[in-house]
N, C-alpha and C positions, 0 to 999 in steps of 0.2 A: 545455495540459497536455503535449502532445508536445514542445513547445519546452523546457519545464522538464526533461523526462527526457533530452533530447538535449544540453542545454547546461550542466546542473548540474555544477559543478567537482569534486564529491566524491561519495561514496556516499550513497544515499538511505535513510532509515529506513523500514522496512515493518513495521507491527505484525503480530505473529504470527497474530492472528486473520484477517488479510487474505490471507496467503500461500496457503492452501488454496483460498479463494474465487477468487483471481486465476488460479491454476493450472487450476481447473475451468472457469472462463469461457474462458480461452485455448484449452483443449483442445476444448471443445464448440462454440465459435463460430469459431475460427480454425484449429484442427488441432493436432496434436501438436508440430510444429516450433516454433511460438511458445511453447508451454508449456515445451519443453526449453530454449529460449533464456532464458526467465524464470528457470527453476531454475538454469541455468548462471550467470546474473548473481548469484544468491544465493550459489552455491558459490564464485565468483571474488571476492566481496566488493564488487561494484558496488552491491549492495543489502544492507542490514544488517537482519537480523531483530531487531525491538525488542519485548521483552515488554510487554504491556499491563497497566498497573497499574489498580487499582480506580478511582481518581480519573479516569484517562484514559478508561476504559470508560464511566463515568457521563457524562462530557463528550460523548463520541461518541454515546451513546444519546440524550441530550437534543438534540444537533444533528440527529439523524435526524428528530425530530419537528418541529423548527423549520425545517429547510431541505430535507428530502427526501433520499432515498438518494443521488442524484447528488452533492449537496454533501458528504455524509459521505465518499463515495469520494474526492473531491478532497482532503478534509482528511486522510484516511488516507494516501494516496499521498505527499503532500508533507510528511507528519507530522513535520517537524523542529521544530515549534513547542514551545518549552520548557514551555509551559503544559500540554502533553499528556503529559509524562513525569514 
């Protein structure tokens, strides 16, 4: 996952439902500095906030039951899959 984030040639799509969760986890587990860097990446356009459509939300919810929360997180972060938009 880290390799994807470091080597991806363009901005990554981040569903809006994930932004607050990631900011919270970064701040509570790693401190305010990583949270600020994450939010700066959003502000600078390195990460693109992507609205979650009902169909995508349904797909992600069913993935949670099939694969567990860790898999859903991976799907969300890499979320450029055309089937989820």
